[in-house]
C-alpha positions as CSV (number, residue, x, y, z in Angstrom):
1,M,-64.9,-10.0,-27.7
2,V,-63.1,-9.4,-31.1
3,S,-65.0,-10.7,-34.1
4,A,-63.2,-12.3,-37.2
5,P,-63.2,-10.6,-40.3
6,R,-65.8,-11.4,-42.8
7,V,-64.9,-13.7,-45.7
8,F,-66.3,-12.9,-48.9
9,R,-66.7,-15.4,-51.6
10,C,-67.7,-15.6,-55.3
11,N,-70.8,-17.2,-55.7
12,C,-69.8,-18.9,-58.9
13,C,-66.8,-20.8,-58.4
14,D,-66.6,-20.1,-54.2
15,R,-63.1,-18.8,-54.4
16,V,-62.3,-16.3,-51.4
17,V,-62.5,-12.9,-52.8
18,D,-61.6,-9.3,-51.6
19,D,-64.7,-7.4,-51.1
20,N,-63.2,-4.4,-53.4
21,A,-62.3,-6.8,-56.2
22,A,-63.7,-6.1,-59.8
23,V,-63.3,-9.5,-61.2
24,C,-63.0,-12.8,-59.6
25,P,-59.6,-14.4,-59.9
26,G,-60.8,-17.8,-60.4
27,C,-63.7,-17.6,-62.8
28,Q,-62.9,-14.2,-64.3
29,R,-66.5,-12.9,-64.0
30,E,-67.4,-9.4,-62.9
31,L,-67.9,-8.7,-59.3
32,A,-69.4,-5.7,-57.2
33,F,-70.6,-4.9,-53.6
34,C,-74.4,-5.4,-53.5
35,S,-75.8,-2.6,-51.2
36,S,-78.7,-4.4,-50.5
37,C,-77.5,-7.9,-49.2
38,R,-74.2,-6.2,-48.4
39,D,-72.4,-9.2,-49.8
40,V,-69.8,-9.6,-53.0
41,T,-71.6,-10.7,-56.1
42,T,-71.4,-11.6,-59.7
43,L,-73.4,-9.3,-62.0
44,E,-76.0,-10.1,-64.3
45,A,-76.9,-7.4,-66.9
46,E,-80.5,-6.6,-66.9
47,P,-82.2,-4.9,-69.9
48,T,-84.0,-1.7,-69.2
49,E,-86.2,0.8,-70.8
50,A,-84.9,4.5,-70.4
51,A,-87.2,6.9,-68.9
52,P,-87.6,10.4,-70.6
53,S,-85.6,13.1,-68.5
54,R,-86.3,16.8,-69.0
55,V,-83.1,19.0,-69.1
56,G,-83.8,22.3,-70.2
57,R,-86.4,22.2,-72.8
58,A,-84.9,19.1,-74.4
59,V,-85.9,15.9,-73.8
60,E,-83.3,13.1,-74.0
61,K,-83.2,9.6,-72.9
62,V,-81.2,8.6,-69.8
63,Q,-80.2,5.2,-69.2
64,R,-78.0,3.7,-66.3
65,A,-77.0,0.2,-66.7
66,R,-79.0,-2.1,-64.3
67,Y,-77.7,-5.1,-63.0
68,R,-79.1,-8.0,-60.9
69,C,-77.5,-9.2,-57.7
70,A,-76.8,-12.9,-58.1
71,R,-77.4,-13.4,-54.4
72,C,-80.5,-11.5,-53.1
73,K,-81.9,-10.7,-57.1
74,R,-82.3,-7.1,-56.4
75,L,-81.8,-4.3,-59.3
76,G,-78.7,-2.2,-58.9
77,V,-76.8,0.3,-60.7
78,R,-73.0,1.3,-60.5
79,C,-72.3,4.0,-57.7
80,R,-71.9,7.5,-59.2
81,T,-68.3,7.4,-57.2
82,S,-67.3,5.0,-59.8
83,Q,-68.8,6.5,-62.8
84,V,-67.1,9.8,-62.1
85,G,-63.7,8.1,-61.8
86,G,-63.3,7.1,-58.4
87,S,-62.5,3.7,-56.9
88,C,-65.6,2.3,-55.9
89,N,-67.0,-1.2,-56.8
90,G,-70.5,-0.8,-55.4
91,L,-74.1,-1.3,-56.7
92,A,-76.6,1.6,-55.5
93,R,-79.9,0.6,-55.0
94,A,-82.2,0.9,-58.2
95,E,-85.5,-0.1,-57.2
96,G,-88.0,2.8,-55.7
97,R,-89.3,6.0,-56.9
98,L,-85.8,7.5,-56.5
99,P,-82.9,5.2,-57.1
100,D,-80.2,5.9,-55.0
101,Q,-76.8,7.6,-56.6
102,L,-74.2,6.3,-54.3
103,C,-73.6,2.7,-52.8
104,A,-74.2,2.1,-49.1
105,R,-70.3,2.6,-48.5
106,C,-70.0,5.9,-50.1
107,S,-73.1,6.9,-48.6
108,Q,-71.7,6.1,-45.3
109,R,-68.5,8.0,-46.1
110,V,-70.4,11.2,-47.3
111,W,-72.5,10.8,-43.9
112,D,-69.3,10.4,-41.6
113,V,-67.5,13.6,-43.5
114,S,-70.4,15.7,-43.1
115,K,-70.6,15.0,-39.1
116,Q,-66.8,15.9,-38.9
117,V,-67.6,19.1,-40.7
118,A,-70.6,20.1,-38.7
119,T,-68.6,19.2,-35.3
120,W,-65.5,21.3,-36.5
121,T,-67.9,24.2,-37.6
122,L,-69.6,24.0,-34.0
123,L,-66.4,23.8,-32.2
124,G,-64.9,26.9,-34.4
125,L,-68.2,28.9,-33.4
126,V,-67.9,28.1,-29.9
127,G,-64.3,28.8,-29.6
128,S,-64.8,32.4,-31.4
129,R,-67.4,33.1,-28.7
130,I,-65.1,32.2,-25.8
131,R,-62.4,34.2,-27.0
132,R,-64.7,37.3,-26.8
């Protein structure tokens, strides 16, 4: 039995949106894909205090903008993929001792690629042993 594709809706105007959309076409609010509730949500900026970070001998303040998911009310930060120029519209989790650097989708992609690399490396090693 084939399941129907999931339909994502803007939680402000209830308009159907793509899960990769950055802005709602109806209400023009900023959207993101929340890694906690796995749904598209509008973003609410959250004031944060920057924690001191030690880089070499210099101490500098490192601050990543935090957003609160309008659906599940958990804190999130923009995925590092989008910060380095990639096309990702996800929120990584910001709660806990060590905040995540990647959103759930990008983490899954990294895991899938690492499994493929490990498989092809193992096949290459086995193939080289068989040829001898």
